All heavy atoms as TSV, in Angstrom:
chain	resi	resn	atom	element	x	y	z
A	1	MET	N	N	38.734	-214.721	32.091
A	1	MET	CA	C	37.840	-214.304	31.038
A	1	MET	C	C	38.585	-213.346	30.106
A	1	MET	O	O	39.285	-212.454	30.554
A	1	MET	CB	C	36.611	-213.603	31.621
A	1	MET	CG	C	35.680	-213.112	30.544
A	1	MET	SD	S	34.166	-212.332	31.117
A	1	MET	CE	C	33.432	-213.621	32.052
A	2	ILE	N	N	38.414	-213.556	28.821
A	2	ILE	CA	C	39.034	-212.702	27.816
A	2	ILE	C	C	38.015	-211.665	27.356
A	2	ILE	O	O	36.866	-211.996	27.057
A	2	ILE	CB	C	39.513	-213.543	26.614
A	2	ILE	CG1	C	40.599	-214.518	27.067
A	2	ILE	CG2	C	40.019	-212.648	25.492
A	2	ILE	CD1	C	41.026	-215.485	26.006
A	3	LYS	N	N	38.459	-210.417	27.291
A	3	LYS	CA	C	37.589	-209.328	26.837
A	3	LYS	C	C	37.937	-208.959	25.401
A	3	LYS	O	O	39.103	-208.746	25.075
A	3	LYS	CB	C	37.774	-208.091	27.710
A	3	LYS	CG	C	37.260	-208.241	29.113
A	3	LYS	CD	C	37.423	-206.929	29.835
A	3	LYS	CE	C	36.814	-206.954	31.200
A	3	LYS	NZ	N	36.911	-205.637	31.848
A	4	VAL	N	N	36.908	-208.909	24.561
A	4	VAL	CA	C	37.088	-208.562	23.160
A	4	VAL	C	C	36.238	-207.340	22.838
A	4	VAL	O	O	35.041	-207.315	23.121
A	4	VAL	CB	C	36.679	-209.720	22.227
A	4	VAL	CG1	C	36.928	-209.357	20.776
A	4	VAL	CG2	C	37.401	-211.003	22.597
A	5	LEU	N	N	36.880	-206.335	22.260
A	5	LEU	CA	C	36.172	-205.124	21.846
A	5	LEU	C	C	36.117	-205.105	20.325
A	5	LEU	O	O	37.145	-205.125	19.658
A	5	LEU	CB	C	36.878	-203.871	22.353
A	5	LEU	CG	C	36.243	-202.537	21.983
A	5	LEU	CD1	C	34.843	-202.411	22.588
A	5	LEU	CD2	C	37.117	-201.381	22.428
A	6	PHE	N	N	34.902	-205.129	19.774
A	6	PHE	CA	C	34.692	-205.048	18.340
A	6	PHE	C	C	34.353	-203.606	17.993
A	6	PHE	O	O	33.445	-203.018	18.588
A	6	PHE	CB	C	33.546	-205.952	17.904
A	6	PHE	CG	C	33.815	-207.409	18.118
A	6	PHE	CD1	C	33.220	-208.082	19.175
A	6	PHE	CD2	C	34.655	-208.105	17.277
A	6	PHE	CE1	C	33.448	-209.430	19.377
A	6	PHE	CE2	C	34.903	-209.458	17.478
A	6	PHE	CZ	C	34.300	-210.118	18.526
A	7	ILE	N	N	35.093	-203.047	17.040
A	7	ILE	CA	C	34.863	-201.665	16.638
A	7	ILE	C	C	34.377	-201.650	15.194
A	7	ILE	O	O	35.049	-202.169	14.303
A	7	ILE	CB	C	36.149	-200.824	16.752
A	7	ILE	CG1	C	36.635	-200.822	18.202
A	7	ILE	CG2	C	35.904	-199.404	16.254
A	7	ILE	CD1	C	37.999	-200.178	18.385
A	8	GLY	N	N	33.219	-201.069	14.979
A	8	GLY	CA	C	32.702	-200.865	13.631
A	8	GLY	C	C	33.153	-199.488	13.172
A	8	GLY	O	O	32.640	-198.484	13.658
A	9	ALA	N	N	34.135	-199.440	12.287
A	9	ALA	CA	C	34.661	-198.165	11.807
A	9	ALA	C	C	33.657	-197.544	10.841
A	9	ALA	O	O	33.415	-198.082	9.772
A	9	ALA	CB	C	36.004	-198.383	11.126
A	10	VAL	N	N	33.069	-196.456	11.251
A	10	VAL	CA	C	32.082	-195.766	10.418
A	10	VAL	C	C	32.479	-194.307	10.266
A	10	VAL	O	O	33.155	-193.737	11.117
A	10	VAL	CB	C	30.661	-195.857	11.005
A	10	VAL	CG1	C	30.172	-197.290	11.040
A	10	VAL	CG2	C	30.586	-195.246	12.375
A	11	ASN	N	N	32.038	-193.730	9.182
A	11	ASN	CA	C	32.252	-192.317	8.927
A	11	ASN	C	C	31.066	-191.561	9.530
A	11	ASN	O	O	29.940	-191.708	9.052
A	11	ASN	CB	C	32.342	-192.070	7.422
A	11	ASN	CG	C	32.582	-190.621	7.080
A	11	ASN	OD1	O	32.480	-189.741	7.921
A	11	ASN	ND2	N	32.894	-190.362	5.831
A	12	PRO	N	N	31.266	-190.758	10.558
A	12	PRO	CA	C	30.141	-190.076	11.203
A	12	PRO	C	C	29.444	-189.072	10.290
A	12	PRO	O	O	28.329	-188.650	10.569
A	12	PRO	CB	C	30.775	-189.379	12.407
A	12	PRO	CG	C	32.219	-189.288	12.081
A	12	PRO	CD	C	32.540	-190.442	11.179
A	13	PHE	N	N	30.066	-188.713	9.174
A	13	PHE	CA	C	29.466	-187.753	8.247
A	13	PHE	C	C	28.788	-188.430	7.063
A	13	PHE	O	O	28.256	-187.767	6.186
A	13	PHE	CB	C	30.542	-186.784	7.743
A	13	PHE	CG	C	31.239	-186.082	8.867
A	13	PHE	CD1	C	32.541	-186.413	9.193
A	13	PHE	CD2	C	30.589	-185.115	9.626
A	13	PHE	CE1	C	33.194	-185.784	10.242
A	13	PHE	CE2	C	31.235	-184.492	10.683
A	13	PHE	CZ	C	32.533	-184.818	10.985
A	14	SER	N	N	28.786	-189.752	7.031
A	14	SER	CA	C	28.203	-190.500	5.925
A	14	SER	C	C	26.703	-190.658	6.098
A	14	SER	O	O	26.222	-191.025	7.165
A	14	SER	CB	C	28.846	-191.887	5.832
A	14	SER	OG	O	28.189	-192.664	4.864
A	15	VAL	N	N	25.978	-190.398	5.031
A	15	VAL	CA	C	24.529	-190.585	5.047
A	15	VAL	C	C	24.188	-192.069	4.971
A	15	VAL	O	O	23.158	-192.505	5.444
A	15	VAL	CB	C	23.893	-189.827	3.857
A	15	VAL	CG1	C	22.398	-190.063	3.788
A	15	VAL	CG2	C	24.201	-188.350	3.956
A	16	GLN	N	N	25.100	-192.871	4.417
A	16	GLN	CA	C	24.861	-194.290	4.193
A	16	GLN	C	C	25.188	-195.164	5.404
A	16	GLN	O	O	25.154	-196.369	5.308
A	16	GLN	CB	C	25.697	-194.774	2.995
A	16	GLN	CG	C	25.350	-194.088	1.711
A	16	GLN	CD	C	23.938	-194.390	1.278
A	16	GLN	OE1	O	23.458	-195.501	1.449
A	16	GLN	NE2	N	23.260	-193.413	0.721
A	17	GLU	N	N	25.525	-194.568	6.512
A	17	GLU	CA	C	25.947	-195.351	7.679
A	17	GLU	C	C	24.908	-196.405	8.039
A	17	GLU	O	O	23.717	-196.140	8.102
A	17	GLU	CB	C	26.168	-194.426	8.869
A	17	GLU	CG	C	26.622	-195.154	10.101
A	17	GLU	CD	C	26.868	-194.216	11.268
A	17	GLU	OE1	O	27.055	-193.020	11.057
A	17	GLU	OE2	O	26.859	-194.721	12.399
A	18	ASN	N	N	25.382	-197.609	8.281
A	18	ASN	CA	C	24.522	-198.709	8.691
A	18	ASN	C	C	24.413	-198.692	10.211
A	18	ASN	O	O	25.384	-198.941	10.903
A	18	ASN	CB	C	25.117	-200.036	8.209
A	18	ASN	CG	C	24.216	-201.199	8.506
A	18	ASN	OD1	O	23.188	-201.055	9.138
A	18	ASN	ND2	N	24.609	-202.364	8.045
A	19	LEU	N	N	23.241	-198.418	10.728
A	19	LEU	CA	C	23.065	-198.306	12.173
A	19	LEU	C	C	22.708	-199.641	12.842
A	19	LEU	O	O	22.626	-199.710	14.052
A	19	LEU	CB	C	21.997	-197.255	12.492
A	19	LEU	CG	C	22.319	-195.846	12.012
A	19	LEU	CD1	C	21.155	-194.910	12.297
A	19	LEU	CD2	C	23.590	-195.322	12.648
A	20	MET	N	N	22.500	-200.670	12.040
A	20	MET	CA	C	22.199	-201.984	12.592
A	20	MET	C	C	23.507	-202.651	13.022
A	20	MET	O	O	24.492	-202.605	12.300
A	20	MET	CB	C	21.514	-202.852	11.529
A	20	MET	CG	C	20.208	-202.280	11.020
A	20	MET	SD	S	18.914	-202.305	12.248
A	20	MET	CE	C	18.618	-204.037	12.345
A	21	GLN	N	N	23.502	-203.264	14.176
A	21	GLN	CA	C	24.700	-203.978	14.622
A	21	GLN	C	C	24.874	-205.238	13.777
A	21	GLN	O	O	23.912	-205.964	13.525
A	21	GLN	CB	C	24.599	-204.346	16.091
A	21	GLN	CG	C	24.749	-203.163	17.000
A	21	GLN	CD	C	24.948	-203.585	18.443
A	21	GLN	OE1	O	24.889	-204.754	18.776
A	21	GLN	NE2	N	25.170	-202.628	19.303
A	22	PRO	N	N	26.101	-205.510	13.343
A	22	PRO	CA	C	26.338	-206.705	12.533
A	22	PRO	C	C	26.315	-207.972	13.382
A	22	PRO	O	O	26.481	-207.926	14.595
A	22	PRO	CB	C	27.738	-206.461	11.966
A	22	PRO	CG	C	28.398	-205.604	12.987
A	22	PRO	CD	C	27.305	-204.721	13.543
A	23	LEU	N	N	26.140	-209.098	12.715
A	23	LEU	CA	C	26.104	-210.388	13.411
A	23	LEU	C	C	27.479	-211.025	13.570
A	23	LEU	O	O	27.666	-211.902	14.397
A	23	LEU	CB	C	25.180	-211.357	12.666
A	23	LEU	CG	C	23.709	-210.965	12.651
A	23	LEU	CD1	C	22.926	-211.938	11.787
A	23	LEU	CD2	C	23.158	-210.956	14.064
A	24	TRP	N	N	28.465	-210.590	12.771
A	24	TRP	CA	C	29.766	-211.267	12.801
A	24	TRP	C	C	30.439	-211.292	14.167
A	24	TRP	O	O	31.080	-212.289	14.503
A	24	TRP	CB	C	30.708	-210.718	11.720
A	24	TRP	CG	C	31.130	-209.299	11.873
A	24	TRP	CD1	C	30.555	-208.208	11.298
A	24	TRP	CD2	C	32.210	-208.792	12.646
A	24	TRP	NE1	N	31.200	-207.063	11.666
A	24	TRP	CE2	C	32.237	-207.392	12.494
A	24	TRP	CE3	C	33.169	-209.376	13.462
A	24	TRP	CZ2	C	33.170	-206.580	13.121
A	24	TRP	CZ3	C	34.100	-208.565	14.083
A	24	TRP	CH2	C	34.104	-207.185	13.904
A	25	PRO	N	N	30.316	-210.248	15.020
A	25	PRO	CA	C	30.959	-210.371	16.340
A	25	PRO	C	C	30.382	-211.523	17.167
A	25	PRO	O	O	31.120	-212.262	17.810
A	25	PRO	CB	C	30.692	-209.021	17.007
A	25	PRO	CG	C	30.512	-208.071	15.872
A	25	PRO	CD	C	29.803	-208.877	14.830
A	26	ALA	N	N	29.075	-211.700	17.106
A	26	ALA	CA	C	28.448	-212.789	17.866
A	26	ALA	C	C	28.895	-214.145	17.325
A	26	ALA	O	O	29.145	-215.083	18.091
A	26	ALA	CB	C	26.932	-212.672	17.802
A	27	TYR	N	N	28.995	-214.267	16.000
A	27	TYR	CA	C	29.468	-215.520	15.403
A	27	TYR	C	C	30.897	-215.833	15.844
A	27	TYR	O	O	31.214	-216.969	16.189
A	27	TYR	CB	C	29.434	-215.442	13.874
A	27	TYR	CG	C	28.063	-215.345	13.260
A	27	TYR	CD1	C	27.871	-214.645	12.087
A	27	TYR	CD2	C	26.946	-215.946	13.839
A	27	TYR	CE1	C	26.623	-214.545	11.500
A	27	TYR	CE2	C	25.692	-215.850	13.266
A	27	TYR	CZ	C	25.537	-215.157	12.095
A	27	TYR	OH	O	24.304	-215.062	11.514
A	28	LEU	N	N	31.768	-214.827	15.818
A	28	LEU	CA	C	33.156	-215.043	16.218
A	28	LEU	C	C	33.279	-215.447	17.682
A	28	LEU	O	O	34.050	-216.341	18.037
A	28	LEU	CB	C	33.993	-213.795	15.962
A	28	LEU	CG	C	34.360	-213.521	14.513
A	28	LEU	CD1	C	35.105	-212.200	14.407
A	28	LEU	CD2	C	35.202	-214.639	13.956
A	29	VAL	N	N	32.536	-214.790	18.552
A	29	VAL	CA	C	32.580	-215.115	19.979
A	29	VAL	C	C	32.087	-216.538	20.221
A	29	VAL	O	O	32.711	-217.319	20.944
A	29	VAL	CB	C	31.764	-214.089	20.805
A	29	VAL	CG1	C	31.542	-214.586	22.226
A	29	VAL	CG2	C	32.463	-212.743	20.814
A	30	ALA	N	N	30.970	-216.902	19.600
A	30	ALA	CA	C	30.426	-218.251	19.777
A	30	ALA	C	C	31.406	-219.303	19.269
A	30	ALA	O	O	31.625	-220.329	19.918
A	30	ALA	CB	C	29.091	-218.380	19.051
A	31	TYR	N	N	32.033	-219.050	18.122
A	31	TYR	CA	C	33.006	-219.992	17.567
A	31	TYR	C	C	34.221	-220.127	18.485
A	31	TYR	O	O	34.672	-221.236	18.771
A	31	TYR	CB	C	33.449	-219.530	16.181
A	31	TYR	CG	C	34.389	-220.496	15.511
A	31	TYR	CD1	C	33.892	-221.523	14.726
A	31	TYR	CD2	C	35.761	-220.389	15.687
A	31	TYR	CE1	C	34.750	-222.424	14.121
A	31	TYR	CE2	C	36.633	-221.293	15.089
A	31	TYR	CZ	C	36.124	-222.310	14.308
A	31	TYR	OH	O	36.976	-223.191	13.727
A	32	ALA	N	N	34.745	-219.006	18.938
A	32	ALA	CA	C	35.929	-219.030	19.807
A	32	ALA	C	C	35.654	-219.768	21.105
A	32	ALA	O	O	36.488	-220.543	21.583
A	32	ALA	CB	C	36.409	-217.608	20.086
A	33	GLU	N	N	34.483	-219.534	21.688
A	33	GLU	CA	C	34.142	-220.214	22.934
A	33	GLU	C	C	34.019	-221.721	22.731
A	33	GLU	O	O	34.454	-222.511	23.561
A	33	GLU	CB	C	32.846	-219.662	23.509
A	33	GLU	CG	C	32.988	-218.282	24.115
A	33	GLU	CD	C	31.689	-217.716	24.669
A	33	GLU	OE1	O	30.597	-218.250	24.348
A	33	GLU	OE2	O	31.752	-216.731	25.407
A	34	LYS	N	N	33.438	-222.127	21.611
A	34	LYS	CA	C	33.178	-223.548	21.382
A	34	LYS	C	C	34.389	-224.317	20.858
A	34	LYS	O	O	34.678	-225.423	21.318
A	34	LYS	CB	C	32.020	-223.710	20.398
A	34	LYS	CG	C	31.607	-225.146	20.195
A	34	LYS	CD	C	30.334	-225.256	19.412
A	34	LYS	CE	C	29.908	-226.716	19.290
A	34	LYS	NZ	N	28.636	-226.850	18.614
A	35	TYR	N	N	35.112	-223.734	19.903
A	35	TYR	CA	C	36.142	-224.506	19.211
A	35	TYR	C	C	37.586	-224.134	19.537
A	35	TYR	O	O	38.489	-224.908	19.264
A	35	TYR	CB	C	35.944	-224.396	17.695
A	35	TYR	CG	C	34.660	-225.006	17.225
A	35	TYR	CD1	C	33.621	-224.200	16.797
A	35	TYR	CD2	C	34.476	-226.388	17.221
A	35	TYR	CE1	C	32.429	-224.753	16.368
A	35	TYR	CE2	C	33.288	-226.945	16.797
A	35	TYR	CZ	C	32.263	-226.120	16.367
A	35	TYR	OH	O	31.091	-226.676	15.951
A	36	LEU	N	N	37.827	-222.984	20.070
A	36	LEU	CA	C	39.202	-222.563	20.307
A	36	LEU	C	C	39.646	-222.731	21.754
A	36	LEU	O	O	40.775	-222.393	22.100
A	36	LEU	CB	C	39.405	-221.106	19.863
A	36	LEU	CG	C	39.125	-220.830	18.393
A	36	LEU	CD1	C	39.362	-219.365	18.077
A	36	LEU	CD2	C	39.963	-221.716	17.493
A	37	GLY	N	N	38.764	-223.199	22.603
A	37	GLY	CA	C	39.129	-223.433	23.989
A	37	GLY	C	C	39.521	-222.166	24.736
A	37	GLY	O	O	40.358	-222.206	25.616
A	38	MET	N	N	38.908	-221.051	24.348
A	38	MET	CA	C	39.254	-219.778	24.978
A	38	MET	C	C	38.423	-219.516	26.224
A	38	MET	O	O	38.581	-218.504	26.871
A	38	MET	CB	C	39.072	-218.635	23.980
A	38	MET	CG	C	39.963	-218.749	22.760
A	38	MET	SD	S	39.766	-217.406	21.611
A	38	MET	CE	C	40.753	-216.158	22.428
A	39	GLY	N	N	37.540	-220.426	26.553
A	39	GLY	CA	C	36.683	-220.203	27.711
A	39	GLY	C	C	35.632	-219.156	27.397
A	39	GLY	O	O	35.354	-218.850	26.242
A	40	GLU	N	N	35.082	-218.597	28.428
A	40	GLU	CA	C	34.032	-217.599	28.243
A	40	GLU	C	C	34.649	-216.259	27.829
A	40	GLU	O	O	35.640	-215.811	28.386
A	40	GLU	CB	C	33.246	-217.419	29.541
A	40	GLU	CG	C	32.009	-216.577	29.367
A	40	GLU	CD	C	31.174	-216.530	30.634
A	40	GLU	OE1	O	31.186	-217.525	31.387
A	40	GLU	OE2	O	30.538	-215.502	30.861
A	41	LEU	N	N	34.032	-215.628	26.838
A	41	LEU	CA	C	34.493	-214.327	26.363
A	41	LEU	C	C	33.479	-213.257	26.720
A	41	LEU	O	O	32.277	-213.478	26.653
A	41	LEU	CB	C	34.668	-214.337	24.837
A	41	LEU	CG	C	35.666	-215.323	24.260
A	41	LEU	CD1	C	35.617	-215.280	22.745
A	41	LEU	CD2	C	37.052	-215.022	24.739
A	42	GLU	N	N	33.974	-212.107	27.097
A	42	GLU	CA	C	33.112	-210.937	27.291
A	42	GLU	C	C	33.368	-210.035	26.092
A	42	GLU	O	O	34.516	-209.732	25.768
A	42	GLU	CB	C	33.464	-210.211	28.584
A	42	GLU	CG	C	32.585	-209.012	28.846
A	42	GLU	CD	C	32.921	-208.315	30.147
A	42	GLU	OE1	O	33.720	-208.851	30.939
A	42	GLU	OE2	O	32.387	-207.226	30.371
A	43	SER	N	N	32.309	-209.625	25.410
A	43	SER	CA	C	32.512	-208.822	24.209
A	43	SER	C	C	31.600	-207.605	24.212
A	43	SER	O	O	30.580	-207.559	24.897
A	43	SER	CB	C	32.262	-209.657	22.954
A	43	SER	OG	O	30.912	-210.047	22.891
A	44	LYS	N	N	32.021	-206.636	23.395
A	44	LYS	CA	C	31.278	-205.393	23.266
A	44	LYS	C	C	31.483	-204.885	21.849
A	44	LYS	O	O	32.585	-205.002	21.294
A	44	LYS	CB	C	31.828	-204.384	24.277
A	44	LYS	CG	C	31.045	-203.132	24.432
A	44	LYS	CD	C	31.672	-202.306	25.552
A	44	LYS	CE	C	30.620	-201.440	26.190
A	44	LYS	NZ	N	31.159	-200.639	27.267
A	45	PHE	N	N	30.429	-204.340	21.225
A	45	PHE	CA	C	30.521	-203.774	19.883
A	45	PHE	C	C	30.235	-202.278	19.971
A	45	PHE	O	O	29.224	-201.872	20.544
A	45	PHE	CB	C	29.511	-204.436	18.942
A	45	PHE	CG	C	29.573	-203.886	17.548
A	45	PHE	CD1	C	30.521	-204.345	16.668
A	45	PHE	CD2	C	28.701	-202.899	17.130
A	45	PHE	CE1	C	30.599	-203.837	15.380
A	45	PHE	CE2	C	28.770	-202.376	15.849
A	45	PHE	CZ	C	29.720	-202.855	14.972
A	46	ILE	N	N	31.139	-201.460	19.399
A	46	ILE	CA	C	30.960	-200.008	19.446
A	46	ILE	C	C	31.244	-199.396	18.079
A	46	ILE	O	O	31.901	-200.005	17.225
A	46	ILE	CB	C	31.881	-199.350	20.492
A	46	ILE	CG1	C	33.358	-199.557	20.134
A	46	ILE	CG2	C	31.583	-199.857	21.890
A	46	ILE	CD1	C	34.304	-198.678	20.920
A	47	THR	N	N	30.753	-198.184	17.889
A	47	THR	CA	C	31.064	-197.404	16.689
A	47	THR	C	C	31.520	-195.995	17.047
A	47	THR	O	O	31.973	-195.265	16.183
A	47	THR	CB	C	29.843	-197.300	15.744
A	47	THR	OG1	O	28.771	-196.695	16.446
A	47	THR	CG2	C	29.442	-198.665	15.216
A	48	ARG	N	N	31.407	-195.615	18.288
A	48	ARG	CA	C	31.740	-194.250	18.721
A	48	ARG	C	C	32.567	-194.294	20.011
A	48	ARG	O	O	32.634	-195.309	20.685
A	48	ARG	CB	C	30.468	-193.456	19.015
A	48	ARG	CG	C	29.465	-193.428	17.901
A	48	ARG	CD	C	29.594	-192.137	17.117
A	48	ARG	NE	N	28.500	-191.918	16.194
A	48	ARG	CZ	C	28.458	-192.389	14.960
A	48	ARG	NH1	N	29.416	-193.155	14.521
A	48	ARG	NH2	N	27.448	-192.117	14.164
A	49	ASP	N	N	33.159	-193.167	20.347
A	49	ASP	CA	C	33.900	-193.007	21.609
A	49	ASP	C	C	34.915	-194.127	21.828
A	49	ASP	O	O	34.999	-194.719	22.910
A	49	ASP	CB	C	32.940	-192.926	22.801
A	49	ASP	CG	C	31.929	-191.804	22.652
A	49	ASP	OD1	O	32.307	-190.725	22.159
A	49	ASP	OD2	O	30.765	-192.010	23.027
A	50	VAL	N	N	35.699	-194.408	20.805
A	50	VAL	CA	C	36.618	-195.544	20.824
A	50	VAL	C	C	37.633	-195.443	21.961
A	50	VAL	O	O	37.797	-196.394	22.730
A	50	VAL	CB	C	37.326	-195.690	19.461
A	50	VAL	CG1	C	38.383	-196.776	19.520
A	50	VAL	CG2	C	36.310	-195.975	18.369
A	51	GLN	N	N	38.307	-194.325	22.088
A	51	GLN	CA	C	39.334	-194.201	23.123
A	51	GLN	C	C	38.735	-194.369	24.516
A	51	GLN	O	O	39.287	-195.075	25.359
A	51	GLN	CB	C	40.047	-192.861	23.025
A	51	GLN	CG	C	41.186	-192.732	24.031
A	51	GLN	CD	C	42.020	-191.480	23.813
A	51	GLN	OE1	O	41.893	-190.802	22.802
A	51	GLN	NE2	N	42.875	-191.184	24.764
A	52	GLN	N	N	37.600	-193.758	24.769
A	52	GLN	CA	C	36.941	-193.860	26.071
A	52	GLN	C	C	36.548	-195.310	26.359
A	52	GLN	O	O	36.736	-195.799	27.473
A	52	GLN	CB	C	35.702	-192.966	26.092
A	52	GLN	CG	C	34.920	-193.044	27.380
A	52	GLN	CD	C	33.661	-192.183	27.314
A	52	GLN	OE1	O	33.496	-191.343	26.441
A	52	GLN	NE2	N	32.765	-192.418	28.250
A	53	GLU	N	N	36.021	-196.011	25.360
A	53	GLU	CA	C	35.619	-197.414	25.552
A	53	GLU	C	C	36.825	-198.317	25.814
A	53	GLU	O	O	36.757	-199.216	26.639
A	53	GLU	CB	C	34.845	-197.918	24.337
A	53	GLU	CG	C	33.457	-197.334	24.217
A	53	GLU	CD	C	32.507	-197.839	25.301
A	53	GLU	OE1	O	32.780	-198.864	25.949
A	53	GLU	OE2	O	31.476	-197.192	25.496
A	54	ILE	N	N	37.925	-198.072	25.101
A	54	ILE	CA	C	39.130	-198.876	25.333
A	54	ILE	C	C	39.637	-198.674	26.756
A	54	ILE	O	O	40.006	-199.632	27.442
A	54	ILE	CB	C	40.219	-198.541	24.293
A	54	ILE	CG1	C	39.806	-199.089	22.922
A	54	ILE	CG2	C	41.569	-199.107	24.715
A	54	ILE	CD1	C	40.722	-198.691	21.791
A	55	GLU	N	N	39.638	-197.436	27.210
A	55	GLU	CA	C	40.117	-197.147	28.564
A	55	GLU	C	C	39.206	-197.729	29.638
A	55	GLU	O	O	39.687	-198.214	30.663
A	55	GLU	CB	C	40.265	-195.644	28.742
A	55	GLU	CG	C	41.409	-195.059	27.930
A	55	GLU	CD	C	41.452	-193.534	27.939
A	55	GLU	OE1	O	40.576	-192.899	28.570
A	55	GLU	OE2	O	42.351	-192.977	27.300
A	56	SER	N	N	37.898	-197.703	29.430
A	56	SER	CA	C	36.988	-198.200	30.463
A	56	SER	C	C	36.792	-199.717	30.400
A	56	SER	O	O	36.720	-200.375	31.430
A	56	SER	CB	C	35.633	-197.493	30.374
A	56	SER	OG	O	34.991	-197.803	29.159
A	57	PHE	N	N	36.719	-200.295	29.201
A	57	PHE	CA	C	36.479	-201.733	29.039
A	57	PHE	C	C	37.757	-202.555	29.225
A	57	PHE	O	O	37.712	-203.695	29.668
A	57	PHE	CB	C	35.867	-201.989	27.656
A	57	PHE	CG	C	35.391	-203.391	27.432
A	57	PHE	CD1	C	34.394	-203.953	28.220
A	57	PHE	CD2	C	35.920	-204.151	26.407
A	57	PHE	CE1	C	33.946	-205.249	28.003
A	57	PHE	CE2	C	35.481	-205.446	26.171
A	57	PHE	CZ	C	34.492	-205.990	26.969
A	58	LYS	N	N	38.909	-201.966	28.889
A	58	LYS	CA	C	40.214	-202.621	29.005
A	58	LYS	C	C	40.230	-203.992	28.303
A	58	LYS	O	O	40.437	-205.034	28.948
A	58	LYS	CB	C	40.632	-202.753	30.451
A	58	LYS	CG	C	40.791	-201.420	31.163
A	58	LYS	CD	C	41.320	-201.593	32.549
A	58	LYS	CE	C	41.393	-200.366	33.383
A	58	LYS	NZ	N	41.453	-199.080	32.839
A	59	PRO	N	N	40.028	-203.999	26.977
A	59	PRO	CA	C	39.960	-205.273	26.252
A	59	PRO	C	C	41.325	-205.943	26.116
A	59	PRO	O	O	42.362	-205.285	26.099
A	59	PRO	CB	C	39.433	-204.852	24.879
A	59	PRO	CG	C	39.931	-203.458	24.710
A	59	PRO	CD	C	39.866	-202.851	26.088
A	60	ASP	N	N	41.302	-207.272	26.003
A	60	ASP	CA	C	42.508	-208.038	25.713
A	60	ASP	C	C	42.751	-208.074	24.201
A	60	ASP	O	O	43.888	-208.168	23.750
A	60	ASP	CB	C	42.366	-209.474	26.235
A	60	ASP	CG	C	42.190	-209.498	27.738
A	60	ASP	OD1	O	43.066	-208.969	28.445
A	60	ASP	OD2	O	41.168	-210.039	28.212
A	61	ILE	N	N	41.661	-208.047	23.443
A	61	ILE	CA	C	41.723	-208.093	21.985
A	61	ILE	C	C	40.810	-206.998	21.432
A	61	ILE	O	O	39.699	-206.802	21.925
A	61	ILE	CB	C	41.254	-209.464	21.451
A	61	ILE	CG1	C	42.138	-210.581	21.994
A	61	ILE	CG2	C	41.228	-209.483	19.923
A	61	ILE	CD1	C	41.612	-211.967	21.728
A	62	VAL	N	N	41.287	-206.310	20.385
A	62	VAL	CA	C	40.474	-205.309	19.691
A	62	VAL	C	C	40.370	-205.731	18.229
A	62	VAL	O	O	41.383	-205.994	17.576
A	62	VAL	CB	C	41.097	-203.898	19.782
A	62	VAL	CG1	C	40.302	-202.903	18.961
A	62	VAL	CG2	C	41.184	-203.443	21.225
A	63	ALA	N	N	39.138	-205.818	17.710
A	63	ALA	CA	C	38.908	-206.172	16.309
A	63	ALA	C	C	38.193	-204.994	15.643
A	63	ALA	O	O	37.201	-204.491	16.159
A	63	ALA	CB	C	38.056	-207.428	16.216
A	64	ILE	N	N	38.716	-204.574	14.494
A	64	ILE	CA	C	38.152	-203.430	13.790
A	64	ILE	C	C	37.674	-203.880	12.418
A	64	ILE	O	O	38.375	-204.610	11.712
A	64	ILE	CB	C	39.193	-202.305	13.625
A	64	ILE	CG1	C	39.702	-201.870	14.993
A	64	ILE	CG2	C	38.605	-201.117	12.872
A	64	ILE	CD1	C	40.876	-200.927	14.934
A	65	SER	N	N	36.482	-203.435	12.045
A	65	SER	CA	C	35.940	-203.790	10.740
A	65	SER	C	C	35.130	-202.618	10.182
A	65	SER	O	O	34.695	-201.742	10.925
A	65	SER	CB	C	35.031	-205.015	10.868
A	65	SER	OG	O	34.495	-205.354	9.607
A	66	SER	N	N	34.958	-202.641	8.879
A	66	SER	CA	C	34.139	-201.629	8.214
A	66	SER	C	C	33.563	-202.220	6.952
A	66	SER	O	O	34.055	-203.218	6.437
A	66	SER	CB	C	34.989	-200.408	7.870
A	66	SER	OG	O	34.166	-199.409	7.301
A	67	VAL	N	N	32.517	-201.605	6.475
A	67	VAL	CA	C	31.941	-201.998	5.186
A	67	VAL	C	C	32.051	-200.824	4.232
A	67	VAL	O	O	32.133	-199.661	4.649
A	67	VAL	CB	C	30.472	-202.452	5.333
A	67	VAL	CG1	C	30.371	-203.735	6.139
A	67	VAL	CG2	C	29.626	-201.371	5.966
A	68	THR	N	N	32.077	-201.100	2.962
A	68	THR	CA	C	32.284	-200.082	1.940
A	68	THR	C	C	31.289	-198.940	2.036
A	68	THR	O	O	31.651	-197.785	1.865
A	68	THR	CB	C	32.201	-200.729	0.541
A	68	THR	OG1	O	33.161	-201.771	0.476
A	68	THR	CG2	C	32.493	-199.711	-0.540
A	69	GLN	N	N	30.044	-199.242	2.318
A	69	GLN	CA	C	29.030	-198.186	2.341
A	69	GLN	C	C	29.299	-197.113	3.400
A	69	GLN	O	O	28.762	-196.023	3.315
A	69	GLN	CB	C	27.645	-198.764	2.546
A	69	GLN	CG	C	27.416	-199.313	3.953
A	69	GLN	CD	C	26.150	-200.096	4.072
A	69	GLN	OE1	O	25.751	-200.753	3.131
A	69	GLN	NE2	N	25.514	-200.031	5.213
A	70	ASN	N	N	30.127	-197.416	4.392
A	70	ASN	CA	C	30.434	-196.434	5.421
A	70	ASN	C	C	31.606	-195.533	5.048
A	70	ASN	O	O	31.920	-194.613	5.765
A	70	ASN	CB	C	30.722	-197.120	6.752
A	70	ASN	CG	C	29.477	-197.705	7.344
A	70	ASN	OD1	O	28.380	-197.235	7.098
A	70	ASN	ND2	N	29.613	-198.759	8.117
A	71	PHE	N	N	32.270	-195.844	3.966
A	71	PHE	CA	C	33.389	-195.021	3.507
A	71	PHE	C	C	33.320	-194.852	2.060
A	71	PHE	O	O	33.314	-194.387	1.236
A	71	PHE	CB	C	34.740	-195.618	3.910
A	71	PHE	CG	C	35.009	-195.452	5.351
A	71	PHE	CD1	C	34.670	-196.427	6.259
A	71	PHE	CD2	C	35.550	-194.283	5.836
A	71	PHE	CE1	C	34.906	-196.268	7.613
A	71	PHE	CE2	C	35.787	-194.108	7.192
A	71	PHE	CZ	C	35.456	-195.108	8.067
C-alpha cells in the first residue's frame, strides 16, 4: 500500500483561510487507483502540524498545494 500525504499550505494568520477540505486529493487518489495501477492508496489531508504528521504517518509521497486566498 502506498501512503500519500496531502498538505494544504495555509497562512495561519490569514483571515481568508479556507477551512473546507478540497476535493482534489480524493480525485487524485481515485484516479491513481483506477488508471495508474498503483493499487490501494492510503491518504491523509492536513493543514497543520506538518512535521509531526510526516513523522507519524510516514508517507511515500507528499503533495503540497495552496490557493491564492490563503496567501
